[in-house]
N, C-alpha and C positions, 0 to 999 in steps of 0.2 A: 466274614461272619461265620461263627462256629455252627456246625450242623447239630440239630437236637440229638440228645442221647436217645437211643432206641433199645428196648428190652423185648426179647421174644416173649410171647404169651406163655405163661406157665400152663401146665396140663389142665388145671381146673378152668382157667379162663378160656382156653381154646375149646374145650368140650362144650362149655356154655355158649360160646360164640357160634359154634357149628349148629347149635340146636335152638337158636332164638326163634320165638314165635310172636307175631304181632298181637295175636288175640290174648295171650297171657304173658305179659312182660315179666322178665326176671328181675323183680325189684325186691329189695329189703327195706322195710320201713321201721324207723325208730321214732318213738313219740315220747317226749320228755315234758312233764308237767311241773311248772315252777309256781311258787306262791305269788310272785309279783311280776309286773311287766318289764320288758327289756327296751333299752334305748336303741333305736335303729342305727344311727351312724356308729355308735360305740360297738354294737354287735358285729356290724359289717367289718369294721377294722380288726376286731379281735379274731373273727373267723378267718379272715384273709391271712392274718399273721400266723394263725394255727396251721393253715395250709402250707405256708412257707417253712414252718418248723418241721413239717413231715412232707418233704418235697416229692416223695414217691407217689403221693395222691394226685399231683399235678400232671396228669397224663391224658392222652387221647389215643384212639386207634390210628396208627400211621397208615397213610394211603399206600397202595401197592398194586402191582400188576396182577392179572388174573392167575398167572402161572407161578406166583410167589410160593415158596415152600412153608412160610410161617406168617402168622399174624404178629405184629409188633406194636408195643406201646411206645409212644413218643412222649418223652418228658418235656414239658413246656416252660417251666420256670415261673410262669405267671398264669393265672386263670384266663381262659378264653371268654368267659362270660361272668356276669354277676351271679354268685351262688345264692345269696341271701335275699329273700323277698318277705315283705310284711303284708298280711291279708287282714282286712278289717274283721273283727269278731262279730258274730251274729248267731241266730238260732241254728243255722245249718253249717256254720263255718267249719267246725271240727269234723263233722261227717264228710263234708265235701273235701277237706284236706286229706282225710284217710282214703277217700275214693281216688284222688289224684295220685297218692302214694302207691296205689296198687295198679293203676291204669296207665300211668305215664312215666316211663323210664327215662332218666336223664340220658341224652344221646352219648354214645361212645365217641362220636366225632368231636366232642367239645370237652375241654379240660377245665375242671375235674368232672368225672361222671357222677356227680352227686348234686343235690340241691337241698337247701335249708329254708323251709317256709315257717314263718312265725305267725301264729294266730292267737292274739292276746298274750297269755302267759304260757302258751304251749308251743314247743318246738317240734316240727316234723322234718326229720332228715330222711330223704329218699335216696337210695343207693342203687346204681346199676350193678346187679350181682355178678355180671360177667367180669367186672373189674375189681370189686371190693366186697368185703363181708361186714356184718354188723359190728363185731368186736373191734375191728380196725377203725371204723368210722366213729365208734364211741370214744376211742382214744383221741381222735381229732377233736371231738366235742369237749372232752375233758381239758385239753390244752386251751381251747377257746374260752372255756369257763374261767380258767385261771387267769388268762390274759384280760378277760372282761372284768372280773370281780376283784382281781388282785389277791385272791385267797388260794391257799395250798389245795391243789386237786390231785395230789399224788395218790396212787392206788393203795388201798389197804392191803396188808399182808394176807396172802391166801391162807386158808386153813391148813394147818400142818397135819399130814397123815403119813404113816410109815410107808416107805417105798414098797411097791408090790413087785415081786419077781415075775418075769414073763412066763406065762403058762397058757396052755390050751384052755378055753372055756370049758367048765365041767358040765357033763351031761347035756351037751348042746343038741337040740332037735336037728334033724336032717334038713339040709338046704337044697335037696335034689328035686323037690317039688315046688311049684309056684306057691307063694304065700297068699294069705287072704287079702282081698281087696276091701276097701271101705264100701259097704253096700250103698247103692244109689238111693238118695232120698227123693226130694222133689226138685228136679233141676230147674234152674232159672233160664229163661230164653235168651237173656243177654250174655255175651261172652265175658271172659276175664275171671277175676277173683273177687270173692266177698270176704268180709272179715268181721269179727266180733271181739271186743276187748272187755275184760272184766278184772276186778280186784278181789282177791280171796285171802283169807288168813293163811299164813304159812302153816303147813302141817306140823303137828307136834311130833317130836322124835325123842324118845327117852335117852338120857345121857348114857354114852357108851354103847349105843346101838351099833350093830355090825353093818348097817346100811346107811346111806346118805339120803338127803332130801331128793337128790336126783333119782335115786332108786325108787323112792316113793312116787315120784312123778312118772317114772317109766311104768311101774305097776298100774298106776291110775290110768295112763293112756291105753295100756293093753286091755284093762277091764272095761273101759269106756267103749272101745271099738268092738270088743267081743259082745257087749250088751247091745250096742247099736245093730250089729249084724244079726244077732238073734231076733231082735224085734222086726227086722226086715226079711226074715226067712232065709238068710244065707247059711249054707252048710258050714259047720265048724271046720276051720283050716288053721294051720300054724300061722301065727303073726310074726312079721319081722319089722322091727322099728329101727329106722336109721337114727343114729345119735352122733352129732358132730363132736369132735374132741379137739380142743385148742390148747396147745402146749406153749404158746408164745408168752413172753414176758408182757406185763401190763404197763410198764413204765415207758418213757419216751423213746426207748430203743426198740419198741415193738415193731416188727416188720409189718408194713402196710400192704394190703392186698387180700387175696383169698387164702387164709392160712389155716383153716380147719381141715382135719381129715375125718372121713366118715367110717363109722363101724355100724354093724347091724346086730341088734339084740333080738334073738328069737324066743318065741314062747309057743310051746305046744298047747293045744286046747285043754288037755288034761291038767297041765301045770296051773292054769288059771283057776282051777277048782280047789287048789290046795288051801290049807289054813294060811291066813295072812302072814304070820311070822315066818312060815316056811317059804312062802312066795317071795317075801322081801329079802330073806337071806339068800335064796337061790339067785335072785336078780342081782343082788350086790356082788356075789361071786362071779357072775357072768360079766357084768359091766367092768369090774376091776380087771379081769383077765383080758377083755377086749381092749381096754385102754392101754394095757401094758404091752400088747403085741405090736411090734413095729410093722407099719403098713403104709404104702403110698397113699396119697390123699384120696384118690378114686380107685384104688386097686391097680394091679399090674397091667390089665388089659388097656386101661386108658393111656398109660405111658406109651404103649406100642402104637395106638391109634394116632397119637399126637407127634410121633417121630416124623421128621421131615423127609419121608421117603417118596412123597408125591405132592403135587400142588395142593394148597389148602382147599380149593374148590372140590377136588376129587375126594379128599379125605373127609370133607364136610358131608358130602353125599353119603359116603360109606358110614360115617358116624351116625347120621340120622336114620339110615336104614337099620343099622344094628340096634339102635335105641328102640325103634319100633318093634323089632323082632324080640328084644329082651323085655318088652313091657310087662308080660305076665310074671316075670321074675323080679320086677321092681318091688322094693319093700312096701309094706302096707301103708306106713305113714312115716313122718319125720317128727321127732321130738327134739327140739333145740332148747336146752335149758342153759341160759346164760349164767344162772346162779345169782349170787349176791352181786349187785352192781359194784365194781371195785372202786369207782371214783365217787367223791362227794357230789360232783356236778353242781358246785356252789358258785353261783354267778354274782355273789356279793350282797350288800345290804338290801338293796331295793328288790331285785329279782329273787334272791334267796336260793335255797338248795332244793334240788329235785326231790319230790315226794312220791313220784310215780314214773316208771319208765317201761314202755312196752316195745317189743320187737315183733315183727312178723316176717316169716320166710315164704318164698314162692310156693304155690300149691297147684302146680300144673298136673294134669292127668299124665300117667295112670294113677299116681298116688291120690291126688285130688284133695288132700287134707294135710295141713301141717299144724303142729302144736308148738308154740314158743312161749317160754316162761322166763321171768326174771324176778328178782326180789329187791325191793327198795323200802327203806324205813319200816322194816319188819312185816311187809305185806308181799303177797305173791301176785304178780301181774301176768295174766294169762291172755294170749292172743290165739284165737282159732282162725285159721285162714283156709278157704276152700275154693275149689274150682266150681264155678256156677254150672258147669256141665254135669256136676255130680250132686250138689247140695244147694239148698236155698237158705235164706236168713233164718227162717223158722227151724230148719234142720240144725243150723249152727247153734241156735239158742237151746235146743234140746240136748245137743252134744255138750254144751257148757254145763247144763244142769246135771247130766250124767257124770261129767268130770268132777264137779264139785262134790257130788255124792261119794264117788269112789275115792277121791282124795281124803275125805273124812274117814273112810274105812281103813286107810293105811295107818291111822293113828292108834297103834296098838301098844299095850303095856307089856313089859317083859313077862 
């Protein structure tokens, strides 16, 4: 019998594995709303076949001795467990499914580390973020949709923009002082994450604008948090907003795993007082420059921490200690803009084509808040996710209202 193929954990996976916390699981949630219901046996068959079409997802954490130098993924060839479950629809069914997506991570010991829960005509895909990210699993779901419905689910061509030469971000605020934190609202006594999802109009952007919708969302996030902090008496400090950048192809050759790299977009307090056209233009220059700069996924320090110079148990303790020490320098928040969903997610005649897709990213402290956006069918789908140690549901609703207000203010005419 041939031994299973083993793959050492990449840097992102290993850092995440070192820092797992039971109270706030590292899950990514994807929520897809379809017009019609899905057939259970047919979906199970299509999704299982999609896993085989992308075999890198069929993995579990390999067992190893305490003195091992690396964590390893073990490719299994077949799922260890049934991934697809159907839950009866009911008045609380969607809310309960969202709660499970935040509170119960698929175990790393079972292949694949994802689950797909169907509630009526809504798909909930829950991902263990130590192993995989949202765009990779959306690619799996697009393959399943094509196998289920028999319709083309190839990705749409990305918008064409001229290539930007690598350059230093212009007029970047200093990063030598700790950035602002999201001010504490009314913490919830229960542990874990809370979440709110909403649908908004896509912001208008005049043709030929020097900025993108992503830049409008970045400015909106910065203004929202600055407003929230002012309301809660926090002293103005520079904001730093983490932005994932994903350069992978969206077709069936897309590498499956954690494939985004993280950059940080800074804002000085005085910059947020500028006229909106100026703020949008400056933000666009900054994000373009950051995207063009080559950089390891988590920076150079993470690569050193994950080098196999000591057993993983020792490096795990060091990584957790350094993470606690670096907490004051952690970015203010994370804005993950998936952009226009590249796949039709068309499940055929009866189930139809997705009309809403939400994502949410983990929101552990010290950030305590993440903003995730995607657009489908000409609408913006926003998920706010927070640590209950920082905010309550009422706080989340107020942040949503602030976000909607500031998104509208970015709709400027030339």
